[in-house]
C-alpha positions in Angstrom: 48.3 68.5 51.1 50.7 65.8 50.3 49.7 64.4 54.3 45.4 64.5 53.7 45.9 62.8 50.3 47.3 59.8 52.0 44.6 60.0 54.5 41.7 59.9 52.3 43.7 57.6 49.6 45.7 54.5 51.5 45.0 55.5 55.0 44.1 52.1 57.8 40.2 51.4 57.7 40.8 50.1 61.1 43.1 52.9 63.0 40.4 53.9 65.3 40.7 50.6 67.3 43.9 51.7 69.0 43.9 55.2 68.4 44.7 57.5 71.5 42.3 60.2 71.6 42.5 63.9 72.8 39.2 65.5 73.0 39.9 69.3 73.1 37.4 72.8 73.2 38.8 75.1 71.0 37.6 78.0 73.0 39.3 77.1 76.2 42.1 75.5 74.6 44.7 78.2 74.1 44.7 81.5 72.5 46.4 82.9 69.3 45.4 86.0 69.1 45.6 87.5 72.7 41.3 88.3 72.2 40.7 86.2 75.4 38.8 83.2 73.3 40.9 80.0 72.5 41.2 79.7 68.2 41.6 77.3 65.6 45.5 79.3 65.4 46.3 78.7 68.8 45.5 75.3 68.6 47.7 74.6 65.5 50.4 76.3 67.3 50.1 73.9 70.2 49.7 70.5 67.8 54.1 69.7 68.9 52.7 69.8 72.2 49.4 67.5 72.0 51.6 65.4 69.6 54.4 65.4 73.0 51.4 64.1 75.2 51.5 60.5 72.9 48.2 60.6 71.7 47.6 60.4 67.5 44.0 61.4 67.3 42.4 65.2 68.3 38.9 65.1 68.6 37.5 69.0 68.0 33.9 69.8 70.2 31.5 71.7 67.9 33.4 74.4 66.3 30.7 75.7 64.3 28.8 79.4 64.1 26.3 79.3 67.1 24.0 81.1 69.6 26.1 79.4 72.4 23.0 78.2 74.5 24.0 74.7 74.4 27.8 75.1 74.3 28.0 74.9 70.6 25.9 72.0 70.2 23.2 74.3 68.7 24.4 74.8 65.5 23.4 77.9 63.1 25.2 76.9 60.1 26.9 73.4 59.5 29.7 74.6 56.8 31.8 77.0 58.7 33.6 78.1 61.5 32.6 79.7 64.7 34.1 84.1 63.8 35.8 83.6 67.5 37.5 80.4 66.7 38.5 81.4 63.1 38.1 81.0 59.5 37.6 77.9 57.4 41.1 78.5 56.0 42.5 78.3 59.6 41.0 75.0 60.0 42.4 73.6 56.4 45.5 74.8 58.3 45.4 73.1 61.2 44.3 69.9 60.0 47.2 69.9 57.4 49.3 70.9 60.2 47.8 67.7 62.3 48.1 65.1 59.6 51.9 66.4 59.1 52.4 65.3 62.5 50.5 62.0 61.8 47.6 63.2 64.1 44.3 62.3 62.9 41.3 64.8 63.5 37.3 64.1 64.5 34.9 66.3 64.7 31.2 66.4 65.9 28.4 66.6 63.8 24.7 67.2 65.4 22.7 65.1 63.6 19.4 65.4 65.5 18.8 69.1 65.6 19.2 72.1 65.1 19.8 75.4 66.7 16.5 78.0 66.0 18.9 80.7 64.8 19.8 78.1 62.1 18.3 79.7 58.6 16.3 76.1 58.0 14.3 76.5 60.8 13.8 80.1 60.1 12.4 79.1 56.8 10.4 76.4 57.9 8.9 78.8 60.3 7.4 81.1 57.2 6.9 78.1 54.9 3.7 76.6 54.3 2.3 73.6 56.3 3.1 70.5 54.4 5.7 71.8 52.0 9.4 71.0 51.8 11.1 73.6 54.0 8.4 73.5 56.5 8.9 69.8 56.9 12.7 70.0 57.3 11.1 69.8 61.0 9.0 68.0 62.7 5.5 69.9 63.4 2.1 69.2 65.2 -1.0 71.0 66.0 -1.0 69.9 69.3 1.2 69.0 72.4 -0.3 65.7 72.7 1.5 64.1 70.3 4.0 61.5 71.1 2.7 61.7 74.7 5.0 58.6 75.9 7.8 60.2 75.2 10.1 60.7 77.9 11.4 64.6 78.6 15.6 64.3 78.7 15.8 67.7 80.3 13.3 67.7 82.7 15.3 70.2 85.1 14.6 73.1 82.2 11.8 71.5 80.0 8.0 70.6 80.8 7.4 69.2 77.2 9.3 67.7 73.8 7.1 70.4 72.2 7.3 74.3 72.2 5.1 76.6 70.6 6.0 78.9 67.8 4.2 81.8 67.3 5.3 82.8 63.3 4.4 78.8 62.5 1.2 78.8 64.6 2.4 75.3 65.1 4.3 73.0 67.7 7.8 72.0 66.8 9.5 68.9 68.5 12.7 69.0 70.0 14.1 66.0 72.1 16.7 68.3 74.0 16.1 72.3 74.6 13.4 74.3 73.2 15.8 76.5 71.4 17.0 72.9 69.7 14.4 72.0 67.1 14.7 68.4 65.7 15.3 67.7 62.3 12.7 65.5 60.4 14.0 62.6 58.7 11.5 61.2 57.2 11.9 64.2 55.2 14.5 62.6 52.5 15.9 66.7 51.5 17.0 66.4 55.3 19.5 63.3 55.2 21.1 64.5 51.8 21.6 67.9 53.1 23.4 65.9 56.2 25.5 63.7 53.5 26.3 66.7 52.1 27.3 68.6 55.0 29.6 65.1 56.1 31.1 64.8 52.7 32.2 68.6 53.0 34.1 67.8 56.1 35.5 64.7 55.0 36.6 66.4 51.6 38.4 69.1 54.0 40.6 65.8 55.5 38.3 64.9 58.4 39.3 61.8 59.6 36.4 60.5 61.4 32.8 62.3 62.5 31.1 61.8 66.2 27.4 61.9 65.1 25.8 63.4 68.2 22.0 62.3 69.4 21.3 59.7 66.9 18.9 57.9 69.0 16.1 59.9 68.5 16.4 60.5 64.6 13.0 59.4 63.9 10.0 59.7 65.5 6.7 57.1 65.4 3.5 56.8 67.2 3.0 55.0 70.0 6.8 54.1 70.7 9.3 55.7 73.1 10.6 57.4 70.0 14.4 56.1 70.7 16.4 53.3 69.3 14.1 52.8 66.6 14.2 50.7 63.5 14.1 53.3 61.0 17.0 55.4 63.2 19.0 52.3 63.0 17.9 52.3 58.5 19.4 56.0 58.4 22.7 55.2 60.3 23.1 52.5 57.8 22.6 54.7 55.1 25.3 57.3 56.5 27.9 54.3 56.8 27.6 53.1 53.4 27.4 56.3 52.1 30.7 57.3 53.9 32.3 54.4 53.4 31.9 54.3 49.7 33.8 57.3 49.1 36.3 57.4 52.2 36.8 53.9 53.5 39.5 55.3 56.0 37.4 57.5 58.0 35.3 57.1 61.2 31.7 57.0 62.1 31.2 57.3 66.6 27.6 57.6 67.3 26.7 59.3 70.7 24.0 56.9 72.0 23.5 57.8 75.7 21.2 54.8 76.1 21.5 51.4 78.3 24.3 48.9 77.1 22.0 46.6 75.3 20.6 49.4 73.4 24.0 51.1 72.5 25.2 47.6 71.2 23.1 48.2 68.0 24.5 51.2 66.6 27.9 49.6 66.4 25.6 47.5 63.8 25.8 43.6 62.9 28.6 43.1 60.9 29.9 46.8 60.9 27.1 48.5 58.7 26.2 51.2 61.5 28.7 53.5 63.3 32.6 51.8 63.7 32.5 53.1 67.5 
């Protein structure tokens, strides 16, 4: 715990500039209980090996409960560990042991969408149109809305809209149809995501890779990518994290052209650091 307290209160806020980062898929790394699946216990046992590689940061791919239809990026519970990988207690032990070896820990947080198995989406499907729960996601009576927006996965998806028979409406998804987009025009969504970030940062995580950030907001007549309102949300996130955890890092996943990507670093460092 001393190592975690030191990271939280007195760390170098620019540590990421010379970080040597080792990316780990927990499931594929090391099996600690001989069940055929990599797990946090196994990863913790191999921290000395990782340290000997000369790296100083471990980046974990998504480890949350998930149906696994998009390699864990279809998150069904933002606050827990996939049972195949271990428990929150084992995650805390991993972070503690990593910090004891002066290894920092980065985790992933998918901001733009959830799994359709997430309780938020299941509640939204059943909620009345226009209600706060329904408005956790983006709905429409027609698939023609935002017609000018490109379909990212054209090999599997023919539209950014999918029909939900229970809601009797179409929901918006920039990625797979089983990954409905969250509605960041609903202030409850941003507040919920900020609480989730705080949850993991309090557990000692040193950085968050924010996935799919260019697609957070939709506006008619636009490409629905890299909008001003999206950048405003990223700035809010940066202020919230920096205000409480000044030595933590935010990394934006923005799969865009270079002239668009650079804005996510922020003018005057008011968005993500990386």
